[in-house]
C-alpha positions as CSV (number, residue, x, y, z in Angstrom):
1,M,0.0,0.0,0.0
2,K,1.3,3.5,-0.9
3,N,1.9,6.1,1.8
4,L,-0.9,8.3,0.7
5,E,-3.4,5.4,1.0
6,I,-2.1,4.5,4.4
7,V,-2.7,8.0,5.7
8,K,-6.2,8.1,4.1
9,N,-6.9,4.9,6.0
10,A,-5.6,6.4,9.2
11,I,-7.8,9.5,8.8
12,S,-10.8,7.2,8.1
13,A,-10.0,5.1,11.2
14,I,-9.8,8.3,13.3
15,S,-13.1,9.5,11.8
16,Q,-14.8,6.2,12.6
17,S,-13.3,5.9,16.1
18,D,-11.6,2.7,14.9
19,A,-8.7,2.5,17.4
20,E,-7.6,-1.0,16.4
21,G,-7.6,0.0,12.7
22,L,-5.6,3.1,13.4
23,L,-3.0,1.3,15.6
24,S,-2.5,-1.4,13.0
25,L,-1.0,1.4,10.8
26,F,1.5,2.5,13.3
27,A,5.0,1.1,13.9
28,E,5.4,0.0,17.6
29,D,8.0,2.7,18.3
30,M,6.1,5.5,16.5
31,T,6.4,9.0,17.8
32,F,3.7,11.6,18.2
33,E,4.0,15.3,18.8
34,M,1.2,17.9,19.4
35,N,2.1,21.5,19.3
36,G,0.9,24.3,21.6
37,H,0.6,24.8,25.3
38,T,-2.4,22.6,26.2
39,P,-2.5,19.7,28.7
40,F,-2.5,17.5,25.6
41,S,0.6,19.2,24.0
42,R,3.6,16.9,24.3
43,K,6.0,14.6,22.5
44,L,5.6,10.9,23.2
45,K,6.9,7.6,21.9
46,G,5.1,4.3,21.3
47,K,1.6,3.1,20.6
48,E,0.7,2.7,24.3
49,A,1.6,6.4,25.0
50,F,-0.4,7.5,22.0
51,V,-3.5,5.5,23.1
52,A,-3.2,7.0,26.6
53,L,-3.2,10.5,25.2
54,F,-6.1,9.8,22.8
55,A,-8.1,8.4,25.8
56,E,-7.5,11.7,27.6
57,V,-8.9,13.6,24.7
58,M,-11.9,11.3,24.3
59,E,-12.9,11.8,28.0
60,H,-14.1,15.2,27.0
61,L,-16.0,14.3,23.8
62,A,-19.4,12.9,23.2
63,A,-18.0,10.7,20.5
64,G,-15.0,10.6,18.2
65,I,-13.7,13.4,15.9
66,P,-14.8,12.8,12.3
67,L,-12.3,14.5,10.0
68,T,-12.7,16.1,6.6
69,I,-9.6,16.1,4.5
70,N,-9.1,19.6,3.0
71,N,-5.6,19.0,1.4
72,L,-3.5,16.0,1.1
73,I,0.1,16.3,-0.2
74,D,2.4,13.4,-1.0
75,A,6.0,14.3,-0.2
76,G,7.6,10.9,-0.4
77,E,8.1,9.4,3.1
78,W,6.1,12.4,4.5
79,I,2.4,13.0,3.8
80,I,1.0,16.4,4.7
81,C,-2.7,16.5,5.5
82,E,-4.9,19.5,6.4
83,T,-8.1,18.5,8.0
84,T,-11.1,19.9,9.8
85,G,-12.5,17.9,12.8
86,H,-16.2,17.9,13.5
87,A,-17.0,16.8,17.1
88,T,-19.2,17.6,20.0
89,M,-18.1,18.1,23.6
90,K,-19.8,16.2,26.4
91,T,-21.2,19.6,27.3
92,G,-23.0,19.7,24.0
93,E,-20.8,22.4,22.6
94,P,-19.5,22.0,19.0
95,Y,-15.7,21.3,18.7
96,E,-14.5,22.1,15.2
97,N,-10.7,22.4,15.0
98,N,-8.5,22.7,12.0
99,Y,-5.4,20.5,11.9
100,C,-2.3,20.2,9.9
101,M,-0.8,16.7,10.4
102,L,2.6,15.6,9.1
103,W,2.7,11.8,8.8
104,R,6.1,10.1,8.2
105,L,6.1,6.6,6.9
106,R,8.7,3.9,6.5
107,D,8.2,0.3,5.2
108,G,4.4,0.7,5.1
109,K,4.0,1.9,8.7
110,I,3.5,5.3,10.3
111,I,6.6,6.1,12.3
112,Q,6.0,9.7,13.1
113,L,2.9,12.0,13.5
114,K,3.1,15.7,14.2
115,E,-0.1,17.6,14.8
116,Y,-0.6,21.3,14.6
117,N,-4.0,22.8,15.7
118,D,-5.8,25.7,17.2
119,S,-4.5,25.3,20.8
120,Q,-6.5,28.2,22.1
121,L,-9.7,26.5,20.9
122,I,-8.7,23.4,22.7
123,M,-8.1,25.4,25.9
124,E,-11.6,27.0,25.6
125,R,-13.6,24.0,24.6
126,F,-12.0,21.6,27.0
127,N,-12.4,24.2,29.8
128,F,-8.6,24.4,30.5
129,N,-8.7,28.2,30.9
């Protein structure tokens, strides 16, 4: 499977809250980095650490975060993806954030994911202010 298709499958798995499908696309020692200054912003290594962070995010949401792909750029071992997330907080408030995700792949697995987002929106919607 080509890198672009792997990332499309990852976005689809996120959109459908398919954790098992998403994790199957990651290398065991994958790294994740979220920008900003939120309680979720950090660098981590490994699937287990990623799952723990994702669980922290999901504690605040009514369901998953369906993503709409706005731009998808194939840059070899890097795929650049601009998306918009459409979710609802447990409070009933909408949560629509824009993301730029850089996915790095090697040997058919995602080895690195960097996420850029509106961190102020996260602070407001997740009541971290």
